[in-house]
C-alpha positions in Angstrom: -6.4 9.0 -8.5 -8.1 10.1 -11.6 -11.4 10.6 -9.8 -9.8 12.8 -7.2 -8.0 14.8 -9.7 -11.1 15.3 -11.8 -13.2 16.4 -8.8 -10.5 18.9 -7.8 -10.4 20.3 -11.4 -14.2 20.7 -11.2 -13.8 22.7 -8.0 -15.6 20.1 -5.8 -15.0 20.7 -2.1 -14.4 17.8 0.2 -12.9 17.5 3.6 -11.0 14.2 3.1 -10.7 11.2 0.8 -11.8 7.8 2.1 -11.2 4.5 0.4 -11.1 0.8 1.0 -8.0 -1.2 1.7 -7.2 -1.8 -2.0 -6.1 1.8 -2.1 -5.2 2.1 1.6 -2.5 -0.5 1.3 -0.9 1.3 -1.7 2.1 3.3 -0.7 2.0 5.0 -4.2 -1.7 6.0 -3.8 -0.9 7.6 -0.4 2.1 9.4 -1.8 0.0 10.8 -4.7 -2.7 12.2 -2.4 0.0 13.7 -0.2 1.4 15.6 -3.2 -2.0 17.2 -3.7 -2.1 18.1 0.1 -5.4 16.3 0.6 -6.4 14.8 3.9 -7.2 11.0 3.7 -8.5 8.2 5.9 -7.9 4.9 4.1 -8.8 1.4 5.3 -5.9 -1.0 5.4 -5.8 -4.8 5.8 -5.1 -6.3 9.2 -1.9 -7.9 7.8 -0.4 -4.5 6.8 3.0 -3.9 8.4 4.0 -0.7 10.0 6.9 0.6 12.1 6.3 2.2 15.4 9.7 4.1 15.5 11.2 6.5 13.0 13.3 4.7 10.3 16.7 4.8 8.9 16.6 3.3 5.4 19.6 2.2 3.4 20.9 -0.4 1.0 22.8 -2.9 3.0 26.4 -3.8 2.2 27.5 -7.0 0.4 27.6 -9.9 2.9 29.3 -12.5 0.7 32.2 -12.4 -1.8 30.1 -14.0 -4.5 26.8 -12.9 -5.9 25.1 -9.6 -6.8 25.5 -6.4 -4.9 22.4 -5.6 -2.8 20.0 -3.2 -4.5 16.9 -3.2 -2.3 16.4 -0.6 0.5 15.9 -2.0 4.0 14.6 -0.2 7.0 16.1 -0.4 10.5 13.7 -1.6 13.2 11.2 -4.4 13.2 7.9 -3.9 11.5 4.7 -5.2 13.1 1.4 -6.4 11.6 -1.4 -4.0 12.6 -3.5 -6.9 14.0 -0.6 -7.7 16.3 -0.1 -4.0 17.2 -3.7 -3.9 18.3 -3.2 -6.7 20.8 -0.7 -4.5 22.6 -3.0 -1.6 23.3 -4.1 -1.4 26.9 -7.9 -1.4 27.5 -7.7 1.9 29.4 -6.0 3.6 26.4 -9.1 2.9 24.2 -11.4 5.9 23.8 -15.1 5.3 23.9 -16.8 7.1 21.0 -20.5 7.5 20.2 -20.9 7.1 16.4 -24.5 8.0 16.3 -27.8 7.9 18.2 -30.2 5.2 17.1 -33.7 4.2 18.1 -32.3 1.4 20.2 -29.7 3.6 21.9 -26.3 4.9 21.1 -24.1 3.1 18.6 -20.6 3.2 20.3 -17.2 2.0 19.4 -13.7 2.1 20.8 -11.0 4.1 19.1 -7.2 4.5 19.3 -4.6 6.3 17.2 -0.8 6.1 17.1 1.9 7.7 14.9 3.5 5.0 12.7 5.9 4.9 9.8 5.7 3.2 6.4 8.3 2.5 3.7 8.0 1.1 0.3 11.3 -0.8 0.1 12.1 0.9 -3.2 13.5 4.2 -2.0 15.2 5.8 1.0 12.0 7.7 1.9 9.4 6.8 4.5 6.1 8.3 5.5 4.8 9.3 8.9 1.2 8.3 9.3 -1.6 8.0 11.9 -2.8 4.4 12.4 -6.4 4.2 13.5 -8.0 1.3 15.3 -11.8 1.1 15.5 -13.4 -1.7 17.6 -17.1 -2.3 17.4 -18.7 -4.8 19.7 -21.8 -6.8 18.7 -24.6 -7.8 21.1 -23.2 -11.3 21.5 -19.9 -9.8 22.7 -17.8 -10.5 19.6 -15.5 -7.7 18.5 -14.8 -6.4 15.0 -11.5 -4.7 14.4 -11.1 -2.1 11.6 -7.8 -0.5 10.7 -7.2 2.7 8.8 -4.2 5.0 7.9 -4.3 8.8 7.7 -2.0 11.6 6.8 -3.7 13.8 9.4 -1.3 15.4 11.9 -1.9 14.4 15.5 -3.0 18.0 16.4 -5.2 18.3 13.2 -7.9 15.7 14.1 -9.0 14.0 17.3 -9.4 10.3 17.6 -13.2 10.7 17.5 -13.0 12.8 14.2 -10.8 10.2 12.5 -13.2 7.3 13.7 -16.1 9.3 12.3 -14.4 9.7 9.0 -13.7 6.0 8.9 -17.0 4.7 10.2 -18.6 4.0 6.8 -17.4 1.9 4.0 -16.3 4.7 1.6 -15.2 5.1 -2.0 
């Protein structure tokens, strides 16, 4: 966060912040960038959990006569791991995207975005995000899946633009 703050203080212009999953999986990091109203596209791990429906978050009531009162917030709904979420995407919903022209032909990938929700388990707040899936296929037919999270609004960026922001390993 210090790097971003310092660059903003210097007057450096940038369109978005990109970072690896160490930062992308951090609810706090995302929240801090949001406070500064900066667009981001952050890698996340394949085992990151998201919710596909809006949440209601509350501290549940006591379930037994003995013991401590509950103090952790819990969200309604069932979270899903992003790698499991990706398995449920129909092939016809994937968008073919040309990343760049190369001497050997176009470098293409498949992309997909969906609105998801994240919560930190420590507060009654949750964040609405765009979950990005990028699939690249090697010559031998194996597929590599990459996942990213963004605070872009659905109308702000196309799937292709988000994939292009996320195509390189960044910060």
